[in-house]
C-alpha positions in Angstrom: 0.0 0.0 0.0 1.4 3.4 -1.0 1.6 6.3 1.5 0.6 9.9 1.2 1.4 13.1 3.2 -0.7 16.2 2.9 1.7 19.1 3.8 -0.2 22.2 5.1 1.8 25.3 6.2 -0.2 27.5 8.6 0.3 31.0 9.9 -2.5 32.6 12.0 -5.3 30.4 10.5 -7.5 30.0 13.5 -10.6 31.1 11.6 -10.2 28.3 9.0 -7.9 25.6 10.2 -10.5 23.3 11.7 -12.5 23.5 8.4 -9.3 22.8 6.5 -8.7 19.7 8.6 -12.3 18.4 8.2 -12.2 18.8 4.4 -8.8 17.2 4.0 -9.7 14.4 6.4 -12.9 13.7 4.5 -10.9 13.4 1.2 -8.3 11.1 2.8 -11.1 8.9 4.2 -12.1 8.1 0.6 -8.6 7.1 -0.4 -8.8 3.6 1.2 -6.0 2.3 -1.1 -3.5 4.8 0.5 -2.0 5.1 4.0 -2.3 8.8 4.6 -1.7 11.5 7.2 -1.8 15.3 7.4 1.3 17.2 8.3 0.6 20.7 9.6 3.5 23.1 10.0 2.6 25.9 12.4 4.8 28.8 11.3 5.0 30.6 14.7 1.3 31.6 14.7 0.4 34.1 17.3 -3.3 33.2 17.5 -4.9 29.9 18.5 -3.9 27.9 15.4 -1.6 25.6 17.4 -4.2 25.1 20.2 -6.8 24.0 17.6 -4.3 21.7 15.9 -3.2 20.2 19.2 -6.8 19.4 20.1 -7.4 17.8 16.7 -4.1 15.8 17.0 -5.3 14.3 20.4 -8.2 12.5 18.6 -6.5 11.9 15.3 -3.1 10.3 15.4 -2.8 10.7 11.6 -2.4 14.4 12.2 1.2 15.4 12.7 2.3 18.9 13.8 5.6 20.7 13.5 5.7 23.9 15.5 8.3 26.5 14.7 10.1 28.6 17.4 8.9 31.8 15.5 7.6 32.8 12.2 10.1 31.8 9.5 7.9 32.3 6.4 5.8 30.2 4.1 8.6 28.8 2.0 10.5 27.6 5.2 7.3 26.0 6.4 6.8 24.1 3.1 10.5 23.1 3.2 10.1 21.7 6.7 7.1 19.7 5.5 9.1 18.2 2.6 12.1 17.6 4.8 10.0 15.5 7.3 8.0 13.7 4.6 8.7 10.0 4.7 5.9 8.9 2.4 5.9 7.9 -1.3 3.6 10.7 -2.3 3.1 14.3 -1.0 0.5 17.0 -1.7 1.5 20.6 -0.8 -1.6 22.8 -0.1 -2.2 26.0 1.8 -4.5 26.2 4.8 -6.7 29.0 3.4 -8.8 26.6 1.2 -8.3 28.7 -1.9 -6.9 25.4 -3.3 -9.7 22.8 -2.9 -8.5 19.6 -1.2 -11.4 17.7 -3.0 -9.3 17.5 -6.2 -6.5 15.5 -4.5 -8.0 12.2 -5.9 -7.9 13.7 -9.4 -4.3 14.7 -8.9 -3.5 11.1 -7.9 -5.3 9.7 -10.9 -3.5 12.2 -13.2 -0.1 11.1 -11.8 -1.0 7.4 -12.3 -2.4 7.9 -15.8 0.6 10.0 -17.0 3.2 8.1 -15.0 4.5 11.5 -13.8 6.7 12.6 -10.9 4.9 16.0 -10.4 1.3 17.1 -11.0 1.3 20.9 -10.7 -2.0 22.7 -10.4 -2.7 25.5 -12.9 -5.3 28.1 -12.0 -7.9 28.6 -14.7 -9.5 31.4 -12.6 -8.7 33.1 -9.2 -11.9 34.0 -7.3 -11.9 36.7 -4.6 -8.7 38.5 -5.8 -8.6 42.1 -7.1 -7.6 43.1 -10.6 -4.2 44.4 -9.6 -3.2 41.1 -8.0 -4.5 39.1 -11.0 -2.6 41.4 -13.4 0.6 41.4 -11.3 0.6 37.6 -11.0 0.3 37.2 -14.7 3.1 39.6 -15.4 5.3 38.0 -12.7 5.2 34.5 -14.1 5.8 35.7 -17.7 8.6 38.0 -16.6 10.2 35.0 -14.7 10.1 32.9 -17.8 11.7 35.6 -19.9 14.5 36.2 -17.4 15.2 32.7 -16.0 17.3 30.0 -17.4 14.6 27.5 -16.3 11.1 27.6 -17.8 8.3 27.7 -15.1 4.7 26.7 -15.7 2.5 29.8 -15.8 -0.2 30.6 -13.2 0.8 28.0 -10.7 1.5 28.1 -7.0 2.9 25.6 -4.6 -0.2 23.4 -4.8 0.9 20.2 -6.4 1.4 16.5 -6.0 5.0 15.2 -5.9 6.5 11.7 -5.6 9.4 10.4 -3.4 11.9 11.0 -6.2 11.2 14.7 -6.1 11.2 14.8 -2.3 14.6 13.1 -2.3 16.1 15.5 -4.8 14.6 18.5 -3.1 16.1 17.5 0.2 19.6 17.6 -1.3 19.3 21.3 -2.0 20.9 23.3 0.8 20.2 26.9 -0.2 18.2 28.8 2.4 16.2 31.3 0.4 14.1 28.8 -1.5 11.6 29.5 -4.2 10.0 26.1 -4.0 7.9 26.0 -7.1 10.9 27.1 -9.1 13.2 24.4 -7.5 10.7 21.7 -8.2 10.6 22.8 -11.9 14.4 22.9 -11.9 14.6 19.3 -10.7 13.0 18.1 -13.9 11.6 14.6 -14.5 8.1 14.3 -15.8 5.9 17.1 -14.7 2.3 17.5 -16.0 -0.4 20.2 -15.4 -3.8 19.9 -13.8 -6.2 22.7 -14.5 -8.6 23.8 -11.8 -10.8 26.7 -10.5 -9.2 28.5 -7.6 -11.7 29.4 -4.9 -11.9 32.6 -2.8 -10.2 32.5 0.6 -12.5 30.8 3.1 -11.7 33.1 6.1 -9.0 35.3 7.5 -6.6 37.6 5.7 -4.0 37.0 3.0 -0.5 36.5 4.3 1.0 38.0 1.2 0.4 41.8 1.1 2.1 43.8 -1.6 5.4 44.2 0.4 5.8 40.4 0.8 4.7 39.8 -2.8 7.5 42.1 -4.1 10.1 40.5 -1.7 9.0 37.0 -2.9 9.2 38.0 -6.6 12.7 39.6 -6.2 13.9 36.5 -4.4 12.6 34.2 -7.1 14.1 36.3 -9.9 17.6 36.7 -8.3 17.9 33.0 -7.3 17.0 31.8 -10.8 18.4 34.3 -13.1 21.7 36.1 -13.8 20.0 38.4 -16.3 19.8 41.4 -14.0 23.6 41.4 -13.9 23.7 41.2 -17.7 21.2 44.1 -17.7 23.5 46.1 -15.4 26.4 45.5 -17.8 24.3 46.5 -20.8 23.2 49.7 -19.0 26.8 50.5 -18.1 27.8 50.0 -21.7 24.9 52.2 -22.9 26.0 54.9 -20.4 29.6 54.8 -21.8 28.3 55.1 -25.4 26.1 58.0 -24.5 29.1 59.7 -22.7 31.4 59.2 -25.6 28.8 60.5 -28.1 28.2 63.6 -25.9 31.9 64.2 -25.5 32.4 64.1 -29.3 29.3 66.3 -29.8 30.7 69.0 -27.5 34.3 68.7 -28.7 33.3 69.1 -32.4 30.7 71.7 -31.4 33.5 73.7 -29.8 35.7 73.4 -32.8 33.1 74.2 -35.5 31.1 76.6 -33.4 27.6 74.9 -33.5 27.3 74.6 -29.7 28.4 76.6 -26.7 29.7 74.2 -24.1 30.0 76.8 -21.3 26.3 77.5 -21.2 25.2 73.9 -21.0 24.1 73.7 -17.4 21.0 71.7 -18.3 23.0 69.2 -20.4 25.5 68.7 -17.5 22.7 68.1 -15.0 21.0 65.6 -17.3 24.4 63.8 -17.8 25.1 63.7 -14.1 21.6 62.4 -13.2 21.7 59.8 -16.0 25.2 58.4 -15.1 24.4 58.6 -11.4 21.2 56.6 -11.9 23.0 54.0 -14.0 25.6 53.6 -11.3 23.2 53.4 -8.4 21.0 50.8 -10.3 24.1 48.6 -11.0 25.3 48.9 -7.5 21.9 48.0 -6.2 21.6 44.9 -8.3 25.1 43.8 -7.3 24.2 44.4 -3.7 21.2 42.1 -3.9 23.3 39.3 -5.2 26.0 39.9 -2.5 23.2 39.9 0.1 22.1 36.5 -1.1 25.7 35.2 -0.9 25.9 36.7 2.6 22.8 34.9 3.7 24.0 31.6 2.2 27.6 31.6 3.7 26.3 32.1 7.2 24.7 28.7 6.9 22.0 29.4 9.4 19.1 26.9 9.5 16.0 27.8 7.5 13.8 27.1 10.4 14.0 26.0 14.1 11.5 23.5 15.5 10.1 24.1 18.9 8.3 20.8 19.2 6.5 18.2 17.2 3.3 16.2 17.8 2.4 12.6 16.8 5.8 11.9 15.2 
């Protein structure tokens, strides 16, 4: 009999977590051909998420809980779930019920039919989200594909079914600032899409405001692409070309009398601002990559576990 883990990262989900458990549990009850359990990762919640999960775990020994010492972030929570996954199959799903657990049997069937290693879920629609978020999400995935050396499936999140081979390869990756959906794509093997309708959030508030979305997007881009560095080089080369052309323009203008270099205050200010902007942009991009190196060489753990339940 094959085994299945459902990995559920949680952060301040007291308004929805019991409903999430009930819906996932009901689905797993139907999968009589699988030995299954639910692995909740409590990412340092400050509300009663852990209390609710602990009460559930007392009555259901197939509910396992990892409780972090503080909030380490969504990607660290998913990483912990994969690191502690000992089953042949694993589903990664968020606790907010935007991704319906009822399609898990369909994912399993798709994996079996296609003999795939990954079934990633592609959103046909995204209920309950504003136009700006929909537009920015579409632009983000397409920009990532144009900038990255690895092609990512469009309009996907972390919701997916993976097998033990993917788990094994993922656990070999030691970088700390993980972009998990990108890493799973990078691993390769056979990966197939499953299209579904994404629901509105059941309760609570989004854990990805604009600030976190931008941070997440920049991390994904910098970890999977060197093109920002190439762009900086290109801008530097452009700046040099502009500088040389302007120097020739003013030099010949002085000789042939078609420009008055001494009165060019506006031109000087434009040149200073242009070159200064190019330099600051280039330094900023380099600083981001150096910051990533700084985080990696410290070799701090991605997360710290306070305690576990039912392991």
